C-alpha positions in Angstrom: 142.1 126.4 89.1 141.9 129.1 86.5 143.4 126.9 83.8 140.6 124.2 84.8 137.8 126.8 84.7 138.4 127.8 81.0 137.1 124.5 79.4 134.0 124.5 81.6 133.2 128.3 80.6 133.6 127.3 77.0 131.2 124.3 77.5 128.8 126.4 79.4 128.6 129.0 76.8 127.2 126.4 74.1 124.8 124.6 76.6 123.3 127.5 78.6 124.1 130.7 80.5 123.6 129.0 84.1 125.6 125.9 83.4 129.2 127.7 83.5 129.0 129.0 87.2 127.4 125.7 88.4 130.1 123.6 87.0 132.8 126.1 88.1 131.5 125.7 91.7 131.1 121.9 91.4 134.8 121.6 89.9 136.1 123.8 93.1 134.2 121.5 95.6 135.3 118.3 94.0 139.0 119.6 93.8 138.7 120.6 97.6 137.0 117.4 98.5 139.7 115.5 96.7 142.4 117.2 98.5 140.7 117.1 101.9 140.3 113.2 101.4 144.0 112.9 100.5 145.0 115.2 103.5 142.6 113.1 105.6 144.2 109.9 104.7 147.6 111.0 105.4 146.5 112.8 108.8 144.7 109.4 109.8 147.8 107.5 109.1 149.8 110.0 111.2 147.5 109.7 114.1 147.5 106.0 113.9 151.3 105.8 114.1 151.4 108.6 116.9 148.8 106.5 118.9 150.8 103.3 118.4 154.0 105.0 119.3 152.4 106.4 122.7 150.9 103.0 123.6 154.4 101.5 123.1 156.0 104.1 125.3 153.3 103.7 128.0 153.9 99.9 127.9 157.6 100.4 128.2 157.1 102.7 131.2 155.0 100.4 133.0 151.9 102.8 132.5 149.8 100.5 130.5 146.3 99.1 131.3 147.8 96.2 133.3 150.1 98.3 135.7 148.6 99.0 139.1 149.8 101.9 141.5 151.9 101.0 144.4 150.2 100.1 147.7 149.8 102.8 150.2 152.1 101.2 152.7 154.9 100.8 150.2 154.6 104.6 149.0 154.6 105.7 152.7 157.7 103.6 153.4 159.3 104.9 150.2 158.6 108.5 151.2 159.8 108.1 154.7 163.1 106.5 153.6 163.7 109.4 151.1 164.1 111.5 154.3 167.5 110.4 155.6 167.3 112.2 158.8 164.0 110.5 159.7 165.4 107.1 158.6 168.3 107.7 160.9 166.4 108.8 163.7 164.3 105.7 163.2 167.3 103.5 163.6 168.4 105.4 166.7 165.1 105.3 168.3 164.7 101.4 167.6 168.2 101.0 169.2 167.0 102.8 172.3 163.8 101.0 172.3 165.5 97.6 172.0 167.9 98.5 174.8 165.2 99.4 177.0 163.2 96.3 176.4 166.3 94.2 176.9 167.5 95.9 179.8 167.2 92.8 182.2 169.7 91.0 179.9 171.9 94.0 178.9 172.3 95.5 182.2 175.6 94.3 184.0 174.4 94.9 187.5 171.2 95.6 189.4 170.3 99.3 189.0 169.5 99.7 192.8 172.5 97.8 194.1 175.3 100.1 195.7 179.0 99.2 195.6 180.2 101.3 198.4 184.0 100.6 197.5 183.4 102.1 194.0 182.0 105.5 194.3 182.1 107.9 191.3 184.2 105.4 189.3 185.0 107.1 185.8 183.9 105.2 182.6 186.1 102.3 181.6 187.8 104.3 178.7 189.3 106.5 181.3 192.5 105.8 183.3 190.9 105.0 186.6 188.0 103.1 185.0 186.9 99.6 185.6 185.7 97.0 183.0 182.9 95.7 185.2 181.4 99.4 185.2 181.6 100.3 181.5 180.1 103.8 182.0 181.2 104.2 185.6 179.3 104.6 188.8 177.3 107.5 190.5 177.7 108.9 194.0 176.3 105.9 195.6 178.3 103.4 193.7 175.4 102.4 191.4 176.2 101.3 187.9 175.3 104.0 185.5 174.9 101.8 182.4 172.3 99.8 184.3 170.6 102.8 185.5 170.3 104.3 182.1 169.0 101.2 180.6 166.3 100.8 183.3 165.7 104.6 183.2 164.9 104.4 179.5 162.2 101.9 180.2 160.8 104.4 182.8 160.9 107.4 180.5 159.5 105.7 177.4 156.7 104.0 179.3 155.8 107.4 180.9 155.8 109.0 177.5 153.7 106.2 175.7 151.2 106.1 178.4 150.7 109.9 178.7 150.3 110.1 175.1 147.5 107.4 174.9 145.9 108.8 177.9 145.6 112.1 176.2 145.0 111.0 172.6 141.9 108.7 173.1 139.8 111.3 175.1 141.0 114.3 173.1 140.1 112.7 169.8 136.7 111.6 171.2 136.1 115.3 172.6 137.2 116.9 169.2 134.8 114.7 167.2 131.9 115.4 169.6 132.6 119.1 169.3 132.9 118.9 165.5 129.6 116.8 165.1 127.6 118.8 167.8 128.5 122.4 167.4 125.6 123.9 169.0 125.5 122.3 172.4 128.8 120.3 172.9 131.4 122.6 171.2 131.0 125.7 173.4 131.5 123.7 176.5 134.4 121.6 175.3 136.2 124.6 173.7 135.8 126.8 176.9 137.2 123.9 179.0 140.0 123.6 176.5 140.9 127.4 176.5 141.2 127.3 180.3 143.7 124.5 180.2 145.7 126.4 177.4 145.9 129.3 179.7 148.7 127.5 181.6 151.9 126.3 179.9 152.0 122.4 179.7 155.0 122.0 182.3 153.3 124.5 184.7 150.0 122.8 184.4 151.9 119.3 185.1 153.6 120.8 188.2 150.2 122.0 189.4 148.4 118.6 189.1 151.5 116.8 190.5 151.5 119.2 193.4 147.9 118.3 194.1 148.0 114.7 193.5 151.5 114.2 194.8 154.7 112.8 193.1 154.9 109.5 191.7 154.9 107.4 188.6 151.0 107.3 188.0 150.6 111.0 188.9 153.3 112.0 186.5 151.5 110.1 183.7 148.3 111.9 184.6 149.9 115.4 185.0 151.6 115.1 181.4 148.4 113.6 179.9 146.1 116.6 181.3 148.5 119.1 179.8 148.5 117.4 176.3 144.9 116.9 176.2 143.9 120.4 174.7 146.1 120.1 171.6 144.4 116.7 170.8 140.9 118.2 171.1 141.6 121.3 169.0 143.3 119.3 166.3 140.7 116.6 166.0 137.9 119.1 165.9 139.7 121.0 163.2 140.5 118.2 160.8 137.1 116.7 161.3 135.4 120.0 160.4 137.5 120.0 157.3 136.6 116.4 156.3 132.7 117.1 157.1 132.5 119.3 154.1 133.8 116.7 151.6 131.6 115.1 149.1 132.1 111.6 150.5 130.9 112.5 154.0 127.9 114.3 152.4 127.1 111.2 150.3 127.4 109.0 153.4 124.9 111.2 155.2 122.5 111.2 152.3 122.8 107.4 152.1 121.6 107.2 155.7 124.7 106.7 157.8 124.2 107.6 161.5 126.3 109.9 163.5 128.5 107.3 165.1 129.2 105.7 161.8 129.9 108.9 160.4 132.1 109.9 163.3 134.2 106.8 163.6 134.1 104.9 160.3 134.0 107.9 157.7 135.6 110.8 159.1 138.0 109.5 161.9 140.1 107.4 159.3 140.7 110.4 157.3 141.9 112.3 160.3 144.6 110.0 161.5 147.5 111.3 159.5 148.0 114.6 161.5 147.0 112.9 164.8 149.7 110.4 164.4 152.3 113.2 163.7 151.1 115.2 166.6 151.2 112.0 169.0 154.8 111.4 167.9 155.9 115.1 168.7 154.0 114.9 171.9 155.8 111.6 172.8 159.1 113.6 172.8 157.6 116.5 174.7 156.4 114.0 177.3 159.9 112.5 177.7 161.2 116.0 178.4 158.4 116.8 180.8 159.2 113.6 182.6 162.7 114.6 182.9 161.9 118.1 184.2 159.5 116.8 186.8 162.0 114.2 187.9 164.7 116.8 188.0 162.6 119.1 190.3 161.9 116.2 192.6 158.0 116.1 191.6 158.2 113.0 189.2 159.4 109.5 189.6 160.9 109.2 193.0 164.1 107.5 194.1 165.5 104.8 194.0 163.5 104.1 190.9 165.9 105.1 188.0 164.8 108.0 185.7 166.9 110.2 183.6 165.6 113.5 185.2 166.1 112.2 188.6 169.5 110.9 187.8 170.3 114.4 186.6 169.0 116.0 189.8 171.0 113.6 192.2 174.2 114.2 190.2 174.2 118.0 189.9 176.4 118.4 193.0 179.2 116.2 191.4 179.2 118.1 187.9 182.7 119.3 188.5 184.2 116.3 190.1 182.6 113.6 188.0 181.0 115.2 184.8 180.1 111.9 183.3 177.4 111.5 186.0 175.5 114.5 184.4 176.8 114.1 180.9 175.4 110.6 180.2 171.8 111.1 181.4 171.6 114.3 179.6 173.0 112.8 176.3 170.4 110.0 176.7 167.5 112.5 176.8 169.0 114.6 174.0 169.4 111.7 171.6 166.1 110.2 172.3 164.1 113.5 171.9 166.0 114.5 169.0 165.3 111.1 167.3 161.7 111.3 168.1 161.3 115.0 166.6 163.0 113.9 163.3 160.7 110.9 163.1 157.8 113.2 163.5 159.1 115.4 160.7 159.5 112.4 158.6 156.1 111.2 159.4 154.5 114.5 158.4 156.4 114.6 155.1 155.5 111.2 154.3 151.8 111.4 155.3 151.0 114.7 153.6 150.4 114.3 150.0 151.3 117.9 149.0 154.7 117.6 150.9 155.4 114.2 149.4 154.7 115.5 145.9 156.9 118.5 146.5 159.8 116.3 147.8 
C-alpha cells in the first residue's frame, strides 16, 4: 500500500493540498473492498459446497425432509426388545398365560379327581414315576400337572381382577384430589393415609377375616390393600401435568373440568400407572398365595398355588416335589411379571430410553 500511495501523493501536490489524503483513503477503501469481494466470493462458494455436502449426508442418513420419525408403538417395541431380561420375561409369562388358558385341553386329568391307588407318586423322570402323571401326584392322589395348570388360572384371574378393581377407583380418586385440592384432596388423602398405616398383606388378612375366606373376598381384600398406591400416584402425576402449557392452553380455550381430567391430563399419566399396575399384579399373585397358604384365601378343593403349598407342607421331606413345583410356579411367574414391569418402565420413560 505504501508503494501505491506515492503516485497519488505526487499527483495531489500538483492539484491541491486536500486531494492527496482523500485519494489515499479512496485507494485504501477500494483495495479493501476489492479484497473483501474476492474473499466473499470464495467464502460463498465454500458455504455452498458445505451446504450441499450437508444435505447429501442428511439424505444418505434418512434425515431429509421426506423422512418421518418412527411411530410411538414401534419405538416402544424397539426399546422394550432392547431389554433382553424383559423380553425373556414376556416370553415366560406368555407361556404361563397360554398354559392357563388352555388348561382344559392341556391337563391330562381332572384336577379334583383322586386316584387312591397312586398317592404321592413321584414325577415321571424318577424311578418310581408314571407316565400318566408327568409331575406326580399329591397326598390325595390328584394329578399335580393338572392342578398347577388350573391353579394358574385362579392365581392370574385373582391378580388381574384385583388390579383392575384397585386401578379404576384409585385413578378416579387421584384425579378428583388433584383437580379439587381444597375440599376433596384432604378427605381422600386422609383416608389413604389410614389405609397406608397397615401393611398390604395385614390389611388383606383383616378384610378377609371380616368378610370371610373365598375367591371373591380375596379379590376385594387385595384390591383394598392396593388402592392407596394408585390414588397417590394418580394425584402426583396429574398435579405435575396440570402445570404444563398444553393443560393451561386447554383451560384458556374453554375446556371443562371433565374434559381436562379425562381427555387432556389422564392420557399423559398412563405410563407410570401401567408400570405400577404391572408390579401390583405380581404383588397380587404373592398375596393370593399367602392368603391361600394361611387358609384365608381360595378354599379347597379349588386348586390354587398357595393352598397347594399349605396342603403339602406335611410331606416336604417324604415327597419334596409336592412343595417344590407350586413354589417354582409362583417364583417364575412373579419374577417374569417384575422383569416385565422394569422393561415397561424403561421403555415408557423417555429419559431412561435415551440413556439406554
